[in-house]
C-alpha positions in Angstrom: 0.0 0.0 0.0 1.5 3.4 -1.0 2.3 5.9 1.7 -0.4 8.5 2.4 -0.1 11.7 0.5 -1.8 14.9 -0.5 -1.4 16.5 -4.0 -1.6 20.2 -4.7 -2.2 21.5 -8.1 -1.1 25.2 -8.1 -2.3 27.3 -11.1 -1.4 30.9 -11.7 -4.1 32.7 -13.6 -3.6 33.1 -17.4 -2.4 36.4 -19.1 -4.7 39.3 -18.5 -5.5 42.6 -20.0 -3.3 45.4 -18.5 -6.2 47.6 -17.6 -9.6 46.8 -15.9 -12.7 47.3 -18.0 -14.2 50.8 -17.8 -15.4 51.5 -14.2 -13.8 48.3 -12.9 -10.9 47.7 -10.6 -8.0 45.3 -10.6 -10.4 42.6 -9.4 -12.4 42.9 -12.6 -9.4 42.6 -15.0 -10.2 40.0 -17.7 -8.1 37.5 -19.6 -6.2 38.7 -22.7 -6.5 36.7 -26.0 -3.3 34.9 -25.2 -4.5 34.1 -21.7 -7.7 32.5 -23.1 -5.6 30.5 -25.6 -3.2 29.3 -22.9 -6.0 28.3 -20.4 -8.0 26.5 -23.2 -4.9 24.6 -24.3 -4.2 23.6 -20.7 -7.8 22.5 -20.4 -7.5 20.2 -23.4 -4.5 18.6 -21.7 -6.3 18.5 -18.4 -9.3 16.7 -20.1 -6.9 14.0 -21.2 -6.2 13.1 -17.6 -2.9 12.5 -16.0 -1.6 10.7 -19.0 -1.9 13.8 -21.2 -0.3 15.9 -18.5 2.6 13.5 -18.3 2.3 12.8 -14.6 2.3 9.5 -12.7 -0.9 7.6 -12.6 -0.8 7.6 -8.8 -1.4 11.4 -9.0 -5.2 12.1 -9.0 -6.8 15.0 -10.7 -8.1 17.5 -8.1 -11.4 16.8 -6.4 -11.6 20.4 -5.1 -10.6 23.7 -6.6 -10.0 26.7 -4.4 -10.2 29.8 -6.7 -9.8 33.5 -6.1 -13.1 35.0 -7.2 -11.4 37.7 -9.3 -12.5 37.7 -12.9 -9.2 36.5 -14.3 -8.8 33.6 -11.9 -12.4 32.5 -12.2 -12.1 32.5 -16.0 -8.8 30.7 -15.9 -10.4 28.0 -13.8 -13.5 27.8 -16.0 -11.4 27.3 -19.1 -9.0 24.8 -17.6 -11.8 22.7 -16.1 -14.3 23.1 -18.9 -13.8 19.8 -20.7 -13.5 17.5 -17.7 -16.0 14.7 -17.7 -16.1 14.7 -13.9 -15.4 18.3 -12.9 -14.1 18.9 -9.4 -16.0 21.0 -6.7 -15.1 24.7 -7.3 -15.0 26.8 -4.2 -14.5 30.5 -4.6 -12.4 31.8 -1.7 -12.2 35.6 -1.2 -9.0 35.3 0.9 -7.1 34.1 -2.1 -7.3 37.5 -3.8 -4.2 39.3 -2.5 -3.4 36.3 -0.2 0.1 35.8 1.3 1.5 32.3 1.0 0.7 31.6 4.6 -3.0 32.3 3.9 -3.0 29.9 1.0 -1.5 27.3 3.3 -4.3 28.0 5.9 -6.9 27.4 3.1 -5.3 24.0 2.4 -5.2 23.2 6.1 -9.0 23.6 6.2 -9.6 21.0 3.5 -11.4 17.7 4.4 -9.0 14.8 4.7 -11.0 12.6 2.4 -9.8 15.0 -0.4 -6.5 13.7 -1.5 -5.9 16.1 -4.4 -6.8 19.8 -4.6 -6.0 22.8 -6.8 -5.5 26.4 -5.9 -6.0 29.1 -8.7 -4.4 32.3 -7.6 -2.3 35.4 -8.3 1.2 36.6 -8.4 3.4 37.3 -6.5 2.0 34.6 -4.2 1.9 31.9 -6.9 5.5 32.3 -7.8 6.6 32.5 -4.1 4.6 29.3 -3.4 6.0 27.5 -6.5 9.5 27.8 -4.8 8.6 27.6 -1.1 6.6 24.4 -1.2 9.5 22.3 -2.6 11.6 20.4 -0.1 15.3 21.2 -0.1 16.1 17.7 -1.1 14.2 17.9 -4.3 17.1 19.4 -6.3 15.5 18.6 -9.6 12.2 20.3 -8.7 14.0 23.4 -7.4 16.2 23.6 -10.5 13.2 23.3 -12.7 11.3 26.1 -11.0 14.5 28.3 -11.0 14.9 27.7 -14.8 11.3 28.0 -16.0 9.9 30.4 -13.4 6.1 30.4 -12.8 4.7 32.5 -15.6 1.0 33.2 -16.2 -1.0 30.0 -16.7 1.8 27.9 -15.1 0.7 24.7 -13.4 2.8 23.1 -10.7 1.9 19.8 -9.1 3.2 19.0 -5.7 3.1 15.9 -3.6 3.3 16.0 0.2 3.9 12.7 2.1 1.3 13.5 4.8 -2.0 11.9 5.8 -3.9 15.2 6.5 -4.0 18.6 4.9 -3.3 20.2 8.2 0.1 18.7 8.0 1.0 20.3 4.7 3.8 22.9 5.1 6.5 24.9 3.4 9.6 23.2 2.1 8.0 19.7 2.3 6.8 18.8 -1.2 8.2 17.0 -4.2 7.5 18.8 -7.4 5.8 16.2 -9.6 5.5 18.4 -12.7 5.7 21.9 -13.9 3.7 22.9 -17.0 4.2 26.3 -18.6 2.8 27.8 -21.8 2.8 27.4 -24.6 1.0 24.1 -24.4 1.1 21.8 -27.4 -1.6 21.8 -30.0 -2.8 25.4 -29.7 
């Protein structure tokens, strides 16, 4: 029997328009054409399951998605999850807009333990900081990959924590299973 684990799918929202729509705020900024293309392309990969994403079969697609309710993060999540035959439960979480990494971790700690795989769809600079600060120091390959590729818009990092409960997930404890960055194949 495999050791207990929790898998985090960390997704940074796709590329956005620089300015909010007339009368709107930063919260209302929408995806740019490139952002819609990237998120749609990632969604096609996602719909193919872990095989198309080139991750081990032992990694499950997320059962729950915690998403910032900002227009750009909600739209990114919608496009990435649109073609799944069994879509996960999507939970808008206001705290994820302008969240610090510690606040994202608190959201993960509150997840039910029967959920073994979850996704967070969020913003920078938090997504980039998390992309680095979740990886265990012993995962030299993962650290090197994030250092080389960064965590651009629409990047998706998949992290595995060898813990039984979400409340035990912490910084510098994960193995980076995969890092996908645009452009994604077949756009």
